[in-house]
C-alpha positions as CSV (number, residue, x, y, z in Angstrom):
1,M,4.3,7.1,-11.3
2,K,4.1,6.6,-7.5
3,V,0.9,6.0,-5.7
4,L,0.4,5.6,-1.9
5,I,-2.8,4.2,-0.6
6,L,-3.5,5.3,2.9
7,Y,-5.9,4.2,5.6
8,T,-5.8,3.8,9.4
9,G,-5.1,0.1,9.9
10,N,-3.6,-0.8,6.5
11,S,-5.0,-4.3,6.7
12,C,-8.0,-4.6,4.4
13,R,-9.3,-2.0,1.9
14,S,-5.9,-0.3,1.3
15,Q,-4.3,-3.6,0.8
16,M,-7.0,-4.7,-1.7
17,A,-6.6,-1.4,-3.6
18,H,-2.8,-1.8,-3.6
19,G,-3.2,-5.3,-5.0
20,F,-5.6,-4.3,-7.8
21,L,-3.7,-1.1,-8.8
22,Q,-0.4,-3.0,-9.0
23,S,-2.1,-5.8,-11.1
24,F,-3.2,-3.2,-13.6
25,D,0.4,-2.1,-14.3
26,E,3.5,-3.6,-12.9
27,K,5.5,-0.5,-13.8
28,L,3.6,1.6,-11.2
29,V,5.2,2.0,-7.8
30,V,2.3,1.3,-5.4
31,C,2.6,1.2,-1.6
32,S,0.0,1.2,1.1
33,A,0.3,2.4,4.7
34,G,-1.7,3.2,7.8
35,T,-1.6,5.8,10.5
36,K,-2.1,3.0,13.0
37,A,-0.9,0.0,11.0
38,A,-2.3,-3.3,12.2
39,G,0.9,-5.1,11.6
40,K,-0.8,-7.9,9.7
41,L,-3.4,-8.3,6.9
42,N,-7.0,-9.2,7.4
43,E,-7.6,-12.8,6.4
44,G,-10.9,-12.0,4.8
45,A,-9.1,-9.5,2.5
46,I,-6.5,-12.0,1.6
47,K,-9.1,-14.6,0.8
48,A,-11.3,-12.2,-1.3
49,M,-8.3,-11.1,-3.3
50,A,-7.2,-14.7,-3.9
51,E,-10.6,-15.4,-5.3
52,A,-10.0,-12.5,-7.8
53,G,-6.7,-14.0,-8.8
54,I,-4.5,-11.6,-6.8
55,D,-2.2,-12.7,-4.0
56,I,-1.7,-10.1,-1.4
57,S,-0.6,-12.5,1.3
58,S,3.0,-11.2,1.1
59,H,2.0,-7.6,1.6
60,T,3.0,-5.9,4.8
61,S,1.0,-3.6,7.0
62,D,3.3,-0.6,7.2
63,P,3.1,2.6,9.2
64,V,2.7,5.8,7.2
65,E,5.9,7.2,8.8
66,K,7.8,4.8,6.5
67,Y,6.8,6.9,3.5
68,L,6.7,10.5,4.8
69,A,10.1,11.5,3.4
70,E,9.2,10.3,-0.2
71,E,7.5,12.2,-2.9
72,W,4.2,10.8,-4.3
73,D,2.3,11.5,-7.5
74,Y,-0.9,10.4,-5.7
75,V,-2.0,9.7,-2.2
76,I,-5.4,8.1,-2.0
77,T,-7.3,7.6,1.2
78,V,-9.9,4.7,1.2
79,C,-11.8,5.2,4.4
80,G,-15.5,4.8,4.1
81,G,-18.3,5.8,6.5
82,A,-18.9,9.2,7.9
83,N,-18.0,8.0,11.4
84,E,-14.5,7.1,10.3
85,S,-11.7,9.6,10.1
86,C,-9.4,9.5,7.1
87,P,-5.8,9.9,8.0
88,A,-3.9,12.9,6.8
89,F,-0.7,12.7,4.9
90,T,1.8,15.5,5.4
91,G,4.4,14.3,2.9
92,K,5.2,15.7,-0.6
93,V,2.2,14.9,-2.8
94,K,1.2,16.1,-6.2
95,Q,-2.4,15.1,-5.8
96,R,-4.6,13.8,-3.0
97,L,-7.7,11.8,-3.6
98,H,-10.3,10.1,-1.5
99,F,-12.2,7.0,-2.5
100,G,-14.5,5.8,0.3
101,F,-15.5,2.2,0.8
102,D,-17.4,0.4,3.5
103,D,-15.2,-1.6,5.9
104,P,-16.0,-5.3,5.4
105,S,-14.1,-6.2,8.5
106,H,-17.0,-4.7,10.5
107,A,-19.6,-7.0,8.9
108,T,-21.5,-9.2,11.2
109,G,-23.7,-12.2,10.6
110,T,-23.2,-15.6,9.1
111,P,-19.8,-16.5,7.7
112,E,-21.4,-16.5,4.2
113,F,-22.7,-12.9,4.7
114,V,-19.4,-11.7,6.0
115,E,-17.6,-13.3,3.0
116,S,-20.1,-11.7,0.6
117,E,-19.3,-8.3,2.2
118,F,-15.6,-8.8,1.5
119,R,-16.4,-9.7,-2.1
120,R,-18.8,-6.7,-2.5
121,V,-16.2,-4.2,-1.2
122,R,-13.4,-5.9,-3.2
123,D,-15.4,-5.5,-6.4
124,E,-16.2,-1.9,-5.6
125,I,-12.5,-1.3,-5.1
126,R,-11.6,-3.0,-8.3
127,R,-14.0,-0.9,-10.3
128,K,-13.0,2.4,-8.7
129,F,-9.3,1.8,-9.0
130,H,-9.6,0.5,-12.5
131,K,-11.4,3.7,-13.5
132,F,-8.7,5.8,-11.7
133,Y,-6.0,3.8,-13.6
134,T,-7.6,4.2,-17.0
135,D,-8.6,7.8,-16.5
136,E,-5.4,9.1,-14.8
137,L,-2.5,6.7,-15.1
138,M,-2.7,4.6,-18.2
139,D,-0.7,5.9,-21.2
140,E,-2.5,3.9,-23.8
141,P,-5.3,1.3,-23.6
142,S,-4.0,-2.1,-24.5
143,C,-7.1,-3.0,-26.5
144,P,-8.8,-1.1,-29.3
145,C,-12.0,-1.0,-27.4
146,G,-10.4,1.2,-24.8
147,A,-10.5,-1.2,-22.0
148,N,-7.6,-2.9,-20.3
149,Y,-8.3,-5.0,-17.2
150,F,-12.0,-5.7,-18.0
151,C,-11.7,-6.1,-21.7
152,K,-14.4,-8.4,-23.2
153,C,-12.9,-8.5,-26.7
154,E,-10.6,-11.5,-26.2
């Protein structure tokens, strides 16, 4: 199963989604890209993901052109607000989805508030992509309760 997560800058939300989805199942092929790739990851996203136990510091911010010739099972855009424009993907795709999230890199205020926004958005991304994974991608739940990543049985 191949999943491409797409956004404009490919530095924050798409990278967090990439990290979570890959952590749910290492057999998945997960990539992320941007129509105007920033070339580096957002430090707030790296820190928020590290707090969740996922290291995305080695990810690269890639341009979407790198992936246009490939076939994808899913392309998922993760832009948020109504004023933002989601990038279009013209490659070979079985299913296109959109999961909108606020952009924590636009948060202003105290450092504590900005960090809390990165955590809030990170947690929203984790919940949404876990639901996507369990509903669409997972062959069998790894726990009898039906949960996988958030299982409370153990």
